[in-house]
N, C-alpha and C positions, 0 to 999 in steps of 0.2 A: 503493501500499500502506499504511495508518495505525494506530494502536494507542495507545492508552492506556496502556501500559506503558511503561514508561524502559528508552530503547532506548541504550547505551552502542557507538559504532561509531567507525570509524578508530582502532582499537588493535592495538597487537600482545599478541596473548591467550597466555600461560602454560597450555597443553594437554597431554594425555598424550604426545602425539605432538611437541612443542616448540614453539616462539614460532609462532604463525600469525596471519597478519593477518586482522580481521575482526570482528563484534559482538557484543554480548551481548542480550537482552530479558530483562528483569529483570520477576517477573509478583510481585506482591506481597512474599513475604518470602525466594522462591526465584528460580532461575534459570532462566526458561523454556524459551527457545532459544539456540543459538548458532549462527552463519553465516558465510559469508563472500562469499554473494551478494548478492540486491539488499535494502537498507538501507532499512527501516522509515522513514514521514516523521516528522518531528520528534524524530529521536534528535539525540544529543549526541555532536559532532565530538570526537573524546581526541586527535586530530593525532598520532596516530602512537607515543603514548607506550605504556608495556606498563601492562599491566591485569592484575593478580595475585589470587590467592585472597589473603584476609585472614590475614596473621600470625598465625600460633597460639603464643602463649608460655604453656612448662609451666612455669616458675621464675622467676619475679620478685621481688626486695625491695625494691622503690622504694616500694611502701605504707609501710614503717617510715621514711622519710624523711619523708613526710608527718605522718604521726603521731607522730613525735617527731624535729622539725627542730632540737633543740640538746640537748646531750647533758643527761640530768636532767629534759627538757621534753615535757612531751605536750601535746599541741594540743586545746584544751578544747570543740572544733567536728571529732568524728571525720566525720561524714557529710561535710564540707568538705572534708574533707583525702582522704577515697574521692575526691572529684569531680575533686579535682585530679589527683589519681594518672592516673583516667582518662582526663582532658583528653590529659593526658600522654602514657599508649599509644597513643590513637587517632591523635594528630597524628603518630605513628611507623610508623604503618599497622598497629599489633596491633589485632586485632578479637575475638579469641577469649584470655582469659589466666587461668591457675592462680596465682592468689597465693598464693605461697608464706608459710605463717604459721607461727611457729618454735611447738611446744610443748616446753616445756623447753627448759633453757638450761644451759651448761658454766660461763660466770662470771655473777654478779650485776649483768646488761647492759639491765634492764628487760624482756628480752622475756616473763615472764610477763603483765605488764602488759599488752605490746602483742598477747597473744592475745585476750582480753576486749575489747582497743579495736577490733582489727583486725574480727572478727564483729559487733560492734556499728555500725561504718563501714558495713560491707557490707548489713547490713540495714538501716539509716536511710535509706542514699543507694540503693537498690536500684532505685527509681522513675525516678531521674536517670540513671543509668549510661548509655553510649550502648555501652562493648564489652560481651561476655558473660565473664561473669565468673565463674570457679570458685574452688575452693579446693585448696590443696596443702599439706596439715600433713608438717612438715618436724620428726620427731623424735629430740630430743635424747636418746642414749640414757643417757648418763650422769648426767642427775638423775634423782634417790629419789624425786620428784614427778610424773614424765612418764608413766606409767602411769595414774594417776589421773585425772589432766590429760587424758588420751589418753582416757577413756572417757567425759568429759564432754562433748566434743565428736565423737569419730568417727560419732556419729549424723546429723551433717549432711548436708542432701539435697544441696550443693553440693560435696561432696567427690570430689575426680575422683583425687586421686594423693597416695601418701604416699612419705614419704623416709625414711630412718633415717640419721643424723647422729652424728659424733663426734670432738666437739672437742679430745678429753684432750691436752695436750701432748703431743709425742714421738711422736706418731703421725700418720697422714694428712696433714692441710694442717698441721701444725704440728709434722710429723718433725723439724723443724730448731728444738730449742729456743732459739737465740739468736735466730732469726728468730720466736719467739712472746714472748721477753720485751722484743726491742724492741716491740714490739704493744703490750704493754700496762706497758713500763716507766714510761710517763709517769704510769701510774693508780696505783704503786704501787713502795714501798721494794723493796731486794732479800729483806729479812726476810719483806715480805708477800709478794712472787713466790713466795718459795720455799714460805709455807705453803699458798698457792693450788694451786700445782703439786701438792703432796702432797693436798691434799683433794681435787681433781679425779680425781687418778688413782686412791685408795680408792674413791670414790664408782663410778666406770666399773667397776671389779672387782667392786664390792658389786652392783649395780644393771643394768650395760652390757648381760650376757646375758640376763636378765628379761625387762628391756624390748624386747628386740630379738624374743625369742620372742613376747610378748604382740602386736605388731606384724603379726609374719607370722603368728599363729592368725587373728587379723582378713583378712590379706589372702587366707588362707584362705577363709575365708568368705564374705568380699563380691567376692574376684573383681577387686578394684580393682588398677591398674597399683602395682606398688612401684619405688622408686630407691633406690639404695646410691648414698651421696655420698662424696667426696673419696677413692676408693678409689686405695693406694698400692702395694700387695701384691699378687702373685698371688694371694697367701692372703685378701685381701679381698674379690675376685671369688666365689672358691669359697664363701666365707662368705653373698656376696649371694644366690649361685644358691640356696643350702641354706636360706634365708629366704625362697624364692621372688621373687627382684627382675627384672625384664626391663631395669630402666635401670641404667648405671653415669653418674651425675653429676660433671661435671668430674674424673676423673680425674687425680691429680696426678702420674703420672710415666707415660713411654708404656711401660715393662714392664707396668703394669697397664692401659692402654687399648689396647694391644696381647692382652692375656689375656681381656680384656674381648671384643673382637672375635674370638677364636679360639672363645670359649664359648656366643657368640650371645647375650649384651648389647648393646644400643642404647649410644653412647656420646653422652653432651651435652656440650657445650662450651661455655665463655661467651664470647658476642662481644665483653665489650668485651677479654678476652686477645686476640683476632684484631686490632682497632680499634687498641689499644696497642702492638702488637709483641711481647705476652709477658705472662706473669703478673704480678699487682703483690705475689704472696706468694713467689715464685722457683719457682711448679711449672710441670710442662710447658707449651710453648707450642701452641696451639691449631692453629696452621699446620703443627709436626711430626707430630701427632694426624692431620689433615686430610690430609697430602701423602704420608700409608700409606694411605689410604683408610679409616680408622677411625672417622671422624664422621658421626653419623647425623644429631643436629640442634643446632641453636643456639641457647643461650638469652641473653636480654641482662641477665640476671639483676640488676643494680645501675643500669646505663644502658638505658632503652628504645630509644632512637634506635640503638643500637648491633644492634640485631639485624638491619634490614636493609643497613647500613654492613659487618657481620660478613658476609652470605651475599656482597656485590659484593667483598667482599677475597678470598673462597673463590674465586671467578673472575677475579678479576686477577690472584692471587698462586701458586695454588696447583692450578692445571690443573682444574680444574673447570667445565664447561660452563655459560654463565649457568642454564638449567633446572635443572642437577643443584644448583648453588649453591640458587637459589630454592626448592627443594625442602625443603631443611633447617631453613626456615623457615616451612613450610607445610604440605605433605603428610606429613611424615615426623612432626612432632609432633603434629599432629593423628591420625594412626593409634598413635602413642606412646600419646596421651591417649585413645583410642579414642573422638572425636569423628568418628565415623562421616559426619555428615551436611556435613560443611567439608574446608580443606584444598584443593581441588580446584576446577575451573575446568569444571562437566558440568551440563548440564539434570537439575532434581529437588535440587541441593543448596542449602544457603542461597547466598543473596546477599552472602557477605562478600567485598568486592572492594578493593581497593587501586589508584587510577591514581598510576604513578609515571614521572619524567621522571627525565632524567640531564643534572646539572650540576656542572663543574669537576670531573668526574672521580669523581663519586658518585651515588647513586639518591637521589633527592629524592621525599619525598609529597606528592601535590598533592590526592587527592580519597580519601575512603574512606567504603563502605557497609556498613552491619552489616544482616544480615538484608533487603537491600534498601532501606533508609533510608540515606540521606546525611546522615551525622553531621561530616564534616568538609570 
């Protein structure tokens, strides 16, 4: 039996029926066939390693670190920053990514500049990227300019997800004002801090509801998925549902995660939270959410390598089968992002594949294929 197609054999495949020994035939950009019988000649032996669908990331801030590597310093070559970001993702097994780009900001942190730089980087580097990059616009509802900014970018052909954020001190992620003060104290005096707090609170009161409704109307027209960010109270879940959200991103309390699950919102938690053993800002532990069966997907957020590590921790520490854990970074986020041609190993779907081995108690990415082409 001979073939000109790429054949990956001797693997443990993550299938809908669990982990199965077998081989995959790649024809062009798609999975042509799968089997566990006669292996075509010329196949590559994966030596018993796991072969997974490519990891799917719905929310990563990682590009920002490459475009702005130091406070106040913007990298002069946006395309090079994007290519470095892309290489980091692919080496972590991420083959599909929604780069989260802020539309508006609660404090003057430079994210308005990053909006233009991010879109420019994506455009200039598009011919050189290995992962499939799309866009997730994160809308800061307290910014008076958010509506106008969103109008300018909302027609982008790569837009695949929108989320609503509210970083006003005293609620959601920053419900603990002392924690907020500690985070920003190095950047301001007490007087400056109080003035900044009051300014943001007033802006939220003036513009928050109007900006939320604007995004909600857009979602109703385009049918794109909408996420609510940093839900803390049951009322936040109610508000998210009213606006048309289907995802609760990074709920900060177990109470909010429970309400999201009860009301049918998919719950996304940060993989860095799992790897570190808790939230860096004092919010609910991802392990607590997972152990209650509320977690739908993981996001690498600001550390690409945490996505695969986090999935393994779900298996090791949270009573998830390995198959269930891996679906939180493959099939489940693909469904939430409405990427229907990936996230599973099935004939006819995109040949986005990751070869993974186990080393020193953690999963290690060995090889990556995107749309049938080996890129790592």
